[in-house]
Every structure is written in C-alpha cells, then in structure tokens.
N, C-alpha and C positions, 0 to 999 in steps of 0.2 A: 416425764422427762427426768425429774429428780431422782425417781426410783431406778431408772435405768442407769443414771450416773452412779449411784450408790452401788448397784451391782457391779459396774465396771471397776470402782475403787475397791470393792471387796475381792474381785478376782486379781487384780493387780497386787493387792496386799498379800493374798495367799501365794501368788507367783513369787514375790520377793521372799516370803518366809521359806518357801521350798528351796529357793536357790541358796539362801544363807544356810539353811539346814544341811543341804547336800554338801556345801563347801566345808561346813563344820565337821561333817562325817568324814570327808576326804582328809582333813587335817588330822583328826583323831586317828584314822587309819594309819596315815603317814608316820605319826609318832609313836604308834603302838605296834609296829611290825615285830612279829615274833620270828627270830633267826630259826633256820632249819638245823644249823650247826653252830656250836660255840667251841673255839679252839684257839691256841696260840699261833701267832705269826710264823714261828719256826716250824711247827707241826704242819701248817697249811702249805707253806712253801716246799717242805720235804715231800709231800705227797705229790705236788706237781713236778718236782725234780726227778723222783723215781718212777713215776708213770703218768706224764702228762695227759695222755688220751683218757686214761680211766678217771683221773681226777677231773677233767673237763666235763665228762659225762655226769660224774656224781654231782658236781656243784652247778651244772647249768641251770641259769635263772633262779638260783636258790639264794635267800639272804643268809649271809654268814656274819657272826659276831666274832671279832678277832681281837685277842689281847696281845699287846707288844710295846716295844719301844719306838719312839719317833726317830726316824732317820733324817727325814726333811719334810718341809711343809710350804706351801704357797698359797696365799689368798689375795695378794696385792693387785693380781691381774684378774679382771672380771670374767675373762674367758678361761681362765686356768686356776681352779681351786681344788688343791689335792693335799692329802697327807699321806707320807709313805712310812711303813713300819719296817724295821729290820727283818728280812727273811731268814738270815743266818747270822749268828753272833759275830760281831767285828768285821763283817763283810758287807760293806755298804752298797755294792753293786746289785744285790739280790734283795727284792722288797715286796711288800704287799701294799699296793697303790690304791687308795680310796679316793674316787673323784666325787666332789660335792656339786650339787646343782645350784646351791645358793650359799650366801654367807652364813657364818656359824655365829653363835652367841658371843657377844663382845667379851663376856667374862672368860669363856673357854678360850677364845683367841688369845687373849692376854697372858694366859697360862702356858700356851704352847712353847716348847723348847726341845732341842735335840736331846734324845735319851729319855724324855719323859714317858712314863707308863701310861697307856691309854687303852680303852675299850671302844671300838668302833664297829658299826654294823653296815654292811653294804650288800649289793646285788652283784653276784659273780658275773663278769663280762667276758674276759679272756685271759690268756697266759701267753706272754711273748718271749719266754726263755729266761728273762731277768726279773720280770715283775708279774704277779698275779694282780689283775686289775679288777676292781669293783666299783660300781656306780650307785646312785641314789643313796649316797652315804650320809650318816649322822653319827655324832658322838653318843656313846652310852655312858662313858665315865672318863673323866680326866682326873688322874691320880696325883697326889702330892709325893714326890720323889723322896722327901726328907726321910732319913731313918731316925728312930727314937733310940739313941745309943745306950740309954739307960736300961732298956729292956733287951737283955742278952738271953737267947735261948740255950746255947751251949758254950762252954769253955774247955779248950783241949789243945794238945800239942799239934803242930803240923804233921808229925809223923803219924799220930793216932788218926787224925782226920783222914789223911791220905790212905792209910791201911783199911779203915773202916769202908771208904768208898770204892777201893779197888778189890776188896775181898768178897767172896761169895758171889751172889747174883745182883749186887748192886743195891740191895733193899735199902741199905743205910743212906746211900746217895740220894735216893728218892725221898726218904724221910727228911734229910738235911735241906732239901731244895727250898730256897726263898726264906731260910731261917738265918737269924743274926747270930754270928759267932765272935768270940774273943779267941783268936789263935795266936799261940806263942811259938816261935821257932827261930831259925837263923836266917838272917837277911843274905840274899845271894846278889842281886843286882838290879839296877833300874833297866828295863828293857826297852822302854819307848815313852815318849811324851807327846800328847796331842792336846787340843783345844779344851778337852774335857777331863782327861784322866792322866795319871802318871802310872804306867804299867810297871810293876815290880814282881820279883819271884822270890819265894821263900823255900828254903831247903826242907824236904819232906822224907828223906831216906838217904841211904848210902850211894845210889846210883844217880848220875847226872841228870836223868830225866825224871826222878821222883821230886816233883816240885809242885807248888801251889802258886797260882797267879792272883795277884791282888791289883784291882784298878783303884789307886789311890785318889782322893780328892785333890785338886790342885792347891788347896789350902795347905797341904802337907808337904809341899815342895822344899821349903827350907829345911825342916826337920829331917826329911830323907837324905838330905846332903851330908849329914852328920854320921850316917851309918856306914860301916865298912864291911866288907864281905865276911860272913860267918859270925857276925855280931849278933847278939840276942835282940829280938824285936817282938812286940805284941801288937797284934792288929785287930781291930774290930770292923767287921763288914758283913754283908749279906751274900750267901752262897747262891750263885746263879747257875750252877751246874758245869758242863763240860763245854769248853770252847774249842772249835775244830775237832770235836770228838776226842780230844786227848787230854788238855789241861783242865784241872779243877780250878774254878775261878770264883773270886769274891768282887763284889762290886761296892761302890760308894764307901770305900775303906778310909779309916783314920788310925793314927798311931795311938795306942792306949798309953797314955803317959802316967 
C-alpha cells in the first residue's frame, strides 16, 4: 500500500513539474518573440496609407517592432490598455495603436508621457484608415527624452543647413537626421503654442518659404518673448526631418545663451 502511495506521489510530482516547466516555457517564449519587421511608426503608417491591401497582406499575423513617439496611452481601465504612437508628425488623428493584454511594469508605466520615444512590439491585427492596430503588445524600450545639450554634432547657419538639405538628392538630410545642432539665424515668428512646445520659425533664405521650424521647450517661453522679427538668434535642438513633407524641423529646442 505504501509503495502504491509513493508511486502516486511521484506521478503527481512529475505532473506538477511538467506544468511548471511548460508554463515557464510559455513565459520565456512570450518575452523572447522576435519581430518579423522593425521600422518607425511613420514608415509603417505610410505603407498602409499608400496601399492598405498590400500592407495588410504583408504584415498579417506578423510581429512588428515599431519605434516612435507616444501620442496617447491608457492603462487605468482594465478592459482598455493601449499605447498609441504618432503615425504622422504633428497629426494626432493618425496612429499605430498597441493593445496590451495585461498591465505593464510599474517602472515603465511611471515613465510614460506624451511625445516620449519608445519601442514596442505587437502582432498586426487590422487597419481602420486612422490606426494600424496591433495586439499582444509589450515594451522593448522606454527611452529618456532628455538631450545632452553639451554634446553638439554640428554648428552652422540656418541658411547653410537649409541649402544642405534641399540640394542634391537629400543625402545630407539623411546624415543630419536625429543629430543635435546649434543653428544660428534670424528669428521670424512664434507660429503656435501647445501643451508641450512653442513652435517658431527661423529665416533660412531670401524666399518666404525658406524657413526652419523649431519646437522650443516651454521653459524658453519668457526668453522668446524678447525676440523681434529678423533679430539674430541661436538655437540648440535635434533635427527630426521634414514635417508635412515640407518644413525642416528641430525638436526639444532651447536658446543658446
């Protein structure tokens, strides 16, 4: 009898081990998913905008790692957990929406804010003309948005920067992307103010449309009020490329005093 009981306990123990082992394997697999594609939020959205059918077939049931800026997020409702990345620069109605099945790490959650740079992986689900929707999502990286303003990659005039980016085949523009610049030129005007940035323009040539756009930090608000049109100004910020396919833009900008 004791022998039979011992065998039963051994079988039970083996069963428990297998359950724990398999569960552990599932967790490992869940955390180690390799994406089929890695690209930016803007690039992914552009593919769906240009040819939704082709993009839908290409990404069907594929895991995609997307790098971009947070537009909005929600984790307070247990039935609605998502992070939406900007699909087009400065156009918040278009996005890459990641649906999360569970709560995220508290440390990551505390870091989330609008315009934060993140990398998220998810499984492509659908496209509804405004959002590319991915499920089974998880964070790969939550970045620090702060710039080290002491490490400047390039220093040049607004005119030279504009000409470099607009001439030839745009090779310079690609080289300059995401680099930190000190740009000196002439202040044109404050274009708009929102909860995150003060959008201003710098003169970059003789024509009215030869301008650079700078998204200034809100901490620069008082200092900007002192500048008049055509007054000399020096700006430090990160080049983020073209917005609306036209303007050459800098982000996280401060005045170089």
